[in-house]
C-alpha positions as CSV (number, residue, x, y, z in Angstrom):
1,M,4.5,35.2,-21.9
2,T,1.6,33.8,-24.0
3,A,-0.8,31.3,-22.5
4,A,0.3,28.6,-25.0
5,R,4.0,29.1,-24.0
6,F,3.1,29.0,-20.3
7,L,1.1,25.8,-20.8
8,T,3.9,24.2,-22.7
9,I,6.4,25.0,-20.0
10,A,4.0,23.8,-17.3
11,M,3.5,20.5,-19.1
12,A,7.3,20.0,-19.5
13,L,7.9,20.6,-15.8
14,A,5.1,18.1,-14.9
15,V,6.7,15.4,-17.1
16,V,10.2,16.1,-15.7
17,G,8.8,16.1,-12.1
18,S,7.0,12.8,-12.6
19,S,10.0,11.1,-14.2
20,V,12.2,12.2,-11.3
21,A,9.8,10.8,-8.7
22,T,9.5,7.4,-10.5
23,A,13.2,7.2,-11.2
24,A,13.9,6.9,-7.4
25,E,12.7,3.3,-7.1
26,P,10.1,1.6,-9.2
27,F,7.3,-0.5,-7.7
28,R,8.0,-4.2,-7.9
29,R,5.6,-7.1,-7.2
30,L,6.7,-9.0,-4.1
31,P,6.7,-12.8,-4.4
32,G,4.8,-14.9,-1.8
33,R,8.0,-16.0,-0.1
34,A,8.9,-12.3,0.7
35,L,5.4,-11.2,1.9
36,A,5.3,-12.8,5.4
37,E,8.9,-11.8,6.0
38,R,8.3,-8.2,5.0
39,L,4.9,-7.7,6.6
40,A,5.0,-9.6,9.9
41,G,5.3,-7.2,12.9
42,R,4.7,-4.1,10.7
43,E,1.8,-1.8,10.0
44,L,0.6,-0.6,6.6
45,T,-1.3,2.7,6.7
46,D,-2.3,5.7,4.6
47,D,-1.8,7.9,7.7
48,V,-5.4,9.2,7.5
49,H,-8.2,6.6,6.9
50,W,-6.9,3.1,7.6
51,A,-4.1,1.0,9.0
52,Y,-3.5,-2.8,8.8
53,G,-1.4,-4.3,11.6
54,F,0.2,-7.6,10.5
55,E,0.9,-9.3,13.8
56,R,3.2,-12.3,13.9
57,G,1.2,-15.6,13.8
58,G,-1.3,-14.2,11.2
59,R,-3.4,-12.0,13.4
60,L,-4.7,-8.8,11.7
61,R,-5.6,-5.6,13.5
62,A,-7.4,-3.3,11.0
63,V,-8.4,0.3,11.8
64,S,-10.7,2.0,9.3
65,M,-12.1,5.5,10.0
66,G,-11.5,5.0,13.7
67,T,-13.2,1.5,14.0
68,L,-11.0,-1.4,15.1
69,R,-11.6,-4.8,13.6
70,T,-9.6,-8.0,14.1
71,G,-9.1,-10.9,11.8
72,S,-6.3,-12.8,10.1
73,W,-3.8,-12.5,7.3
74,R,-2.0,-15.1,5.3
75,V,0.0,-15.6,2.2
76,R,-1.6,-17.7,-0.5
77,G,0.7,-18.2,-3.5
78,D,1.9,-14.8,-4.4
79,E,-1.0,-12.9,-2.8
80,L,-1.7,-11.4,0.6
81,C,-5.1,-12.5,1.9
82,L,-6.9,-10.5,4.6
83,D,-10.0,-11.8,6.5
84,G,-11.9,-9.6,8.9
85,G,-10.7,-6.2,7.7
86,P,-13.1,-3.4,6.8
87,N,-14.1,-5.1,3.5
88,G,-14.3,-8.7,4.5
89,A,-12.1,-11.4,2.9
90,R,-10.0,-10.2,0.1
91,C,-6.7,-11.1,-1.6
92,F,-4.1,-8.7,-3.1
93,Q,-1.0,-8.6,-5.1
94,V,1.6,-6.6,-3.0
95,W,3.8,-4.1,-4.9
96,A,6.6,-2.2,-3.1
97,A,9.0,0.7,-3.7
98,G,11.0,1.0,-0.5
99,D,8.4,1.4,2.3
100,S,5.7,2.5,-0.1
101,I,3.3,-0.4,-0.6
102,E,0.3,-0.9,-2.9
103,L,-2.2,-3.6,-2.4
104,R,-3.6,-4.3,-5.9
105,R,-6.7,-6.4,-6.6
106,G,-6.0,-7.2,-10.2
107,D,-9.5,-6.0,-11.3
108,G,-8.3,-2.6,-12.5
109,S,-9.5,-0.7,-9.4
110,L,-7.3,1.7,-7.6
111,P,-4.9,0.1,-5.2
112,D,-4.8,0.7,-1.4
113,A,-1.6,2.7,-1.2
114,G,0.3,3.3,2.1
115,T,3.5,3.2,4.0
116,L,4.9,0.2,5.8
117,R,6.3,1.1,9.3
118,K,6.6,0.0,12.9
119,P,3.1,-0.3,14.5
120,Q,1.7,2.8,16.1
121,A,-0.2,2.8,19.4
122,R,-3.9,3.2,18.8
123,R,-6.9,3.6,21.1
């Protein structure tokens, strides 16, 4: 097999693989009325570097690289606002595909992507 043919096949498989992955469930922006309902009592984490615990009543427990911080979370309009996390006060658009969540800033930077689940015990 020639290198050009191999490259063509590899590119075709990559396109098919990515379209199968995105066909499962597309990301959709969550409106403000759904944010508190969806996040309260849950944890959003990337399973390696950080986790945000959204306690009922608006208390935030943020763990970043092993350091625990506490603060608050609230819904403002259609955005999730965190205060006291590892990067201070910030607001995000929340996009979801099942339990996969992206916190997007709207400035073109990469989103914080993680999985929403039951809170895990942490030290």
